[in-house]
C-alpha positions in Angstrom: 121.6 148.5 105.6 120.9 151.0 102.7 117.6 150.3 100.9 119.5 150.3 97.5 121.6 147.4 98.8 118.6 145.5 100.0 116.9 145.9 96.7 120.0 144.8 94.8 120.2 141.7 97.1 116.6 140.9 96.4 117.1 141.1 92.7 120.1 138.9 92.8 118.1 136.3 94.8 115.3 136.4 92.2 117.8 135.9 89.3 119.5 133.0 91.1 116.1 131.4 91.7 115.2 131.8 88.1 118.5 130.4 87.0 118.0 127.3 89.2 114.5 126.9 87.9 115.5 127.1 84.2 118.4 124.6 84.8 116.0 122.1 86.5 113.4 122.5 83.8 116.0 122.0 81.2 117.2 118.9 82.9 113.7 117.5 83.1 113.1 118.2 79.4 116.3 116.4 78.6 115.5 113.4 80.9 111.8 112.9 80.0 110.7 113.4 76.4 108.1 116.1 76.1 106.2 114.0 73.5 105.7 111.3 76.1 104.5 113.8 78.7 102.0 115.3 76.3 100.8 111.8 75.4 99.8 111.3 79.0 97.5 114.4 79.2 94.5 113.1 77.3 94.5 109.9 79.3 93.9 111.7 82.7 91.0 110.1 84.6 88.1 112.5 84.9 86.8 111.3 88.3 90.2 112.0 90.0 90.4 115.4 88.2 87.0 116.3 89.6 88.2 115.3 93.1 91.3 117.4 92.6 89.0 120.4 91.7 87.0 120.0 94.8 90.2 119.8 96.8 91.3 123.1 95.4 88.2 124.8 96.9 88.8 123.0 100.2 92.5 124.2 100.2 91.4 127.8 99.9 88.6 127.6 102.4 90.6 125.7 105.0 93.6 128.1 104.5 91.5 131.2 104.9 89.6 129.8 108.0 92.9 128.7 109.6 94.5 132.1 108.9 91.5 133.9 110.3 91.3 131.7 113.4 95.0 132.2 114.1 95.1 135.9 113.6 91.9 136.3 115.6 93.3 134.3 118.6 96.8 135.8 118.6 96.2 139.4 117.4 92.6 140.3 118.0 89.3 139.9 116.1 89.5 139.8 112.3 86.3 139.8 110.1 86.0 136.4 108.4 84.5 137.8 105.2 87.5 140.2 104.9 89.9 137.3 105.5 88.3 135.3 102.7 88.8 138.2 100.3 92.3 139.0 101.5 93.5 135.4 101.3 92.1 135.0 97.8 93.7 138.2 96.7 97.0 137.3 98.2 97.2 134.1 96.1 97.3 136.1 92.9 99.6 138.8 94.2 102.0 136.2 95.6 102.1 134.6 92.1 103.6 137.9 90.9 105.9 138.4 93.9 105.9 136.7 97.3 106.4 140.1 99.0 103.3 141.5 97.3 101.2 138.6 98.6 102.4 138.9 102.1 102.3 142.7 102.0 98.6 142.6 101.1 97.8 140.1 103.9 99.7 142.1 106.4 98.0 145.3 105.4 94.6 143.7 105.8 95.2 142.4 109.4 96.9 145.7 110.4 93.8 147.6 109.0 91.4 145.2 110.7 92.7 145.3 114.3 95.6 147.8 114.4 98.4 145.2 114.7 102.0 146.4 114.3 104.0 145.0 111.4 106.2 143.1 113.8 103.2 141.5 115.5 101.5 140.5 112.3 104.8 139.2 110.9 105.3 137.1 114.0 101.8 135.5 113.5 102.7 134.7 109.9 105.9 133.0 111.3 103.7 131.0 113.7 101.6 129.9 110.7 104.7 128.9 108.8 106.0 126.9 111.8 102.6 125.2 112.1 102.8 124.1 108.4 106.3 122.7 108.9 105.4 120.8 112.1 102.4 119.2 110.5 104.4 118.1 107.4 107.0 116.5 109.7 104.3 114.8 111.8 102.6 113.4 108.7 105.9 112.3 107.2 106.8 110.6 110.5 103.4 108.8 110.6 103.8 107.6 107.0 107.3 106.5 107.7 106.2 104.5 110.8 103.5 102.7 108.7 105.6 102.2 105.6 107.5 99.0 104.9 110.2 100.7 102.9 112.3 103.6 104.4 113.6 106.1 101.8 117.3 107.1 102.3 118.0 110.2 104.4 114.3 110.7 105.4 114.8 109.5 109.0 117.7 111.8 109.4 115.8 114.8 108.0 112.9 114.1 110.3 115.3 113.8 113.3 116.8 117.2 112.4 113.3 118.7 112.1 112.3 117.2 115.4 115.4 118.7 117.0 114.6 122.1 115.6 111.0 121.8 116.9 112.3 121.0 120.4 114.7 124.0 120.3 111.8 126.2 119.1 109.5 125.0 121.9 112.2 125.6 124.5 112.7 129.1 123.3 108.9 129.8 123.5 109.0 128.6 127.1 112.2 130.2 128.3 111.8 133.5 126.3 115.4 134.7 126.5 115.5 138.4 127.1 118.2 139.0 124.5 115.8 137.7 121.8 112.7 139.2 123.3 114.0 142.7 122.4 113.4 141.8 118.7 110.0 142.8 117.6 109.1 139.7 115.6 110.6 137.3 118.1 108.7 139.1 120.9 105.5 138.4 119.0 106.4 134.7 118.8 107.0 134.7 122.5 103.6 136.3 123.1 102.0 133.5 121.1 103.7 130.9 123.3 103.3 127.2 123.2 99.5 127.4 123.5 99.2 129.8 120.5 101.5 127.7 118.4 99.6 124.5 119.3 96.3 126.3 118.3 97.7 127.5 115.0 99.0 124.0 114.3 95.6 122.3 115.1 93.5 124.6 112.9 96.0 124.3 110.1 95.6 120.5 109.9 92.5 120.6 107.5 94.4 122.8 105.1 97.4 120.5 104.9 95.2 117.4 104.5 93.3 119.2 101.7 96.6 120.0 100.0 97.7 116.3 100.3 94.3 115.2 98.9 94.8 117.4 95.9 98.3 116.1 95.2 97.1 112.5 95.7 94.1 113.0 93.4 96.4 114.4 90.6 98.8 111.5 90.9 95.9 109.0 90.6 94.5 111.0 87.7 97.6 110.1 85.7 97.6 106.4 86.9 100.4 106.9 89.5 99.0 104.4 91.9 100.7 105.5 95.1 99.2 104.0 98.3 97.9 106.4 100.9 100.6 105.4 103.4 103.4 106.1 101.0 101.9 109.4 100.0 101.8 110.4 103.7 105.6 110.7 104.0 106.5 111.4 100.4 104.3 114.4 99.7 105.5 116.4 102.7 109.0 116.1 101.4 107.9 117.6 98.1 106.1 120.4 99.8 109.1 121.4 101.9 111.3 121.3 98.8 108.7 123.4 96.9 108.7 126.0 99.7 112.4 126.5 99.6 113.3 129.9 98.0 115.6 128.3 95.4 113.2 128.5 92.5 110.1 130.5 91.5 106.9 129.1 93.0 108.7 125.8 93.5 108.4 125.0 89.7 111.3 122.7 88.7 112.5 121.7 92.2 109.3 119.9 93.1 109.1 118.1 89.7 112.7 117.0 90.0 112.1 115.6 93.5 108.9 113.8 92.5 110.4 111.7 89.8 112.4 109.3 92.0 109.8 109.4 94.8 106.7 108.6 92.7 107.7 107.0 89.4 108.0 103.5 91.0 104.2 103.6 91.5 103.4 104.1 87.8 103.3 101.4 85.2 105.4 100.7 82.1 109.0 101.4 81.2 111.0 104.0 83.1 110.5 106.8 80.6 106.7 106.2 80.6 106.6 106.2 84.4 108.6 109.4 84.7 106.4 111.0 82.1 103.3 110.1 84.0 104.7 111.7 87.2 105.9 114.8 85.4 102.5 115.2 83.6 100.7 114.9 86.9 103.0 117.4 88.7 102.9 120.0 85.9 99.2 119.6 85.5 98.7 120.1 89.2 100.8 123.2 89.1 98.9 124.6 86.1 95.5 123.8 87.6 96.3 125.3 91.0 97.7 128.4 89.3 94.6 128.8 87.1 92.3 128.4 90.1 94.2 130.9 92.3 94.4 133.4 89.5 90.7 133.3 88.8 90.0 133.5 92.6 92.4 136.3 93.0 90.9 138.3 90.1 87.5 138.0 91.6 88.7 139.0 95.1 90.7 142.0 93.7 87.6 143.4 92.1 86.0 144.0 95.5 86.5 147.3 97.3 88.8 145.6 99.8 90.7 143.8 97.1 91.5 147.1 95.3 93.0 148.4 98.5 95.0 145.2 98.9 96.2 145.4 95.3 97.5 149.0 95.9 99.2 147.9 99.1 100.8 144.8 97.5 102.1 146.9 94.6 103.7 149.3 97.2 105.4 146.4 99.0 
């Protein structure tokens, strides 16, 4: 396919994502009075905000360590210090464009151990699959322990489980027709053992992410029990990762209102305002943390190389 057509398709997808985002944010502004959301901000509880700040540090460290461990096992040795810089830099570059963030990370691992783009891309897909499987597992655990079952969630988990089984079968059978594709061949090279390892080392990162979201909800007096958070938060993360809005802003907030407002106090408008204040504050705090971290990492010699590569991607 001509590069011009690919670029045009990418621009159209970005415009569509921005249109969806603006529509959802407009809906939220119409549904929940901004004055009520702003009123919630000074009442945020400092102890929970401090815990959220610590969780952000844990998210970064666990993410970088898990990414380093997975690449080192499946693609060859990667320097841990370099991965800490590369992961931090990719956060900021990804906030500009997702392609720039992934391009910087791919450049680092190719430079570190000579991986091909297809092989490195396959390992990134292994990491993405690990995230999804962990989210489904935690959602299933929360659902099993919960008294109330949200509509459609069991069906969604069943579909996810079926997809996981198909994926596992493909890793075992390794159909020759698919093995000819570079990225798929890299997935087959990882195999079930590689996927299991990537999933295991990714668990602390997902738990740190859930701890952050939980702390931000509690900071704004959304008293969601741990068991309920176990299956509700993974749903939000999956929705946020869908490429239908920019950085998940708008989609995740719209999904959080019905899932978490029952755990706040007061009239419906006040409860929804508390959830929206929590979600928007969580987004702003994480963006600020990743931006500062990214700026620090990009000032290193390696970071400057990654910035140039990300801009080229």
